[in-house]
C-alpha positions in Angstrom: 15.0 -5.1 53.7 13.1 -7.5 51.5 10.4 -4.9 50.5 13.1 -2.4 49.5 14.8 -5.0 47.2 11.4 -5.9 45.7 10.7 -2.2 45.1 14.0 -1.6 43.4 13.7 -4.7 41.2 10.1 -3.7 40.3 11.2 -0.1 39.6 14.1 -1.2 37.3 11.8 -3.7 35.5 9.2 -0.9 35.0 11.8 1.5 33.6 13.1 -1.2 31.2 9.6 -2.0 30.0 8.7 1.7 29.5 12.0 2.2 27.6 11.2 -0.7 25.3 7.7 0.5 24.7 8.9 4.0 23.8 11.6 2.5 21.5 9.1 0.3 19.7 6.7 3.1 19.4 9.3 5.4 17.8 10.2 2.7 15.3 6.7 2.4 14.1 6.6 4.5 10.9 3.7 5.6 8.9 3.9 4.4 5.3 3.1 7.4 3.1 3.1 7.4 -0.7 5.8 9.4 -2.4 4.7 12.7 -4.0 6.6 11.8 -7.2 7.3 8.7 -9.2 8.8 7.9 -12.6 7.0 6.2 -15.5 7.6 5.2 -19.0 4.0 4.1 -19.7 1.5 6.9 -19.5 -1.6 8.1 -21.3 -2.9 11.7 -21.6 -6.4 10.3 -21.0 -5.3 9.5 -17.4 -5.2 13.3 -16.7 -8.4 15.2 -16.1 -8.7 18.6 -17.9 -5.2 18.5 -19.4 -3.2 21.6 -19.9 -0.2 20.8 -22.1 3.1 22.7 -22.5 5.1 21.2 -25.4 8.4 22.5 -26.5 8.0 19.7 -29.1 4.7 17.7 -29.7 5.0 14.3 -31.2 2.2 12.3 -32.8 -0.1 11.6 -29.8 -3.9 11.5 -29.3 -5.1 14.6 -27.6 -8.4 14.7 -25.7 -10.9 17.2 -27.0 -10.9 19.1 -23.7 -7.1 19.7 -23.7 -5.6 23.2 -23.8 -2.3 23.2 -25.6 0.6 25.6 -25.8 3.2 24.4 -28.3 6.5 25.6 -29.9 7.1 22.9 -32.5 5.0 19.9 -33.6 5.2 17.0 -35.9 1.6 17.2 -37.2 -0.6 20.3 -37.1 -3.7 18.2 -37.7 -3.7 16.9 -34.2 -4.7 20.3 -32.9 -7.9 20.6 -35.0 -10.9 21.1 -32.8 -8.7 21.8 -29.8 -7.9 25.0 -27.8 -4.3 25.2 -29.1 -1.8 28.0 -29.3 1.8 28.5 -30.5 4.5 30.1 -28.4 8.2 30.1 -29.6 9.8 30.7 -26.2 8.5 27.6 -24.5 10.9 25.5 -22.5 9.9 22.0 -21.2 7.3 19.4 -21.8 4.6 18.7 -19.3 0.9 17.9 -18.9 -1.0 19.4 -16.0 -4.2 18.0 -14.6 -6.6 19.0 -11.8 -4.6 17.2 -9.2 -1.3 16.1 -10.7 1.3 16.7 -13.4 3.4 14.6 -15.8 6.8 16.1 -16.5 8.5 14.6 -19.5 12.2 14.1 -20.0 11.8 14.8 -23.7 9.1 15.7 -26.3 5.5 14.8 -25.7 5.5 11.5 -27.5 4.5 8.0 -26.9 6.7 6.1 -24.4 8.7 9.1 -23.3 10.1 8.8 -19.8 8.3 11.0 -17.4 7.8 11.9 -13.7 4.3 12.0 -12.1 4.0 14.5 -9.3 1.3 15.7 -6.9 3.6 18.0 -5.0 1.7 21.2 -4.4 4.6 23.7 -5.0 5.6 22.1 -8.3 1.9 22.1 -9.5 1.6 25.8 -8.6 4.8 26.7 -10.5 3.8 24.6 -13.6 0.3 26.2 -13.6 1.8 29.7 -13.4 4.2 28.9 -16.3 1.3 27.5 -18.4 -0.9 30.6 -17.7 2.0 33.0 -18.6 2.8 31.1 -21.8 -0.9 30.8 -22.7 -1.4 34.6 -22.4 1.6 35.3 -24.7 0.8 32.6 -27.3 -1.1 33.0 -30.6 -3.8 30.7 -31.9 -2.9 28.0 -34.3 -4.5 28.7 -37.6 -5.7 25.9 -39.8 -5.9 26.0 -43.6 -9.7 26.5 -43.8 -9.5 29.4 -41.4 -7.1 31.4 -43.4 
């Protein structure tokens, strides 16, 4: 009878140990970075090959490789030497890069609250919107060109 009791106790102890191991294993979570985060401190220079959609463009420094579609702007001179177009039906303010986007809560202006995202579906939708807007937009003319 003694071997049967030892077997039962060993079996129960084994089941408890396995249950604890499974429970601890399931609690172990992989720490992944969020696909989006908010920011109030950003710089267009952080974005490679920027494509900008601006319902309203404030007074910001634009990199020379930027492509810009804009509805309204504070200062036309910031577009000199850039690939920039006007389109009156724009909605929204965002800056696309090769691997991420900055979506702004208001105009493209210094210290505007924004959301960084690397979410693939959102990037695809924003790129599509940029491409459609770009194809319908007209080039910004500067005084010396007229």
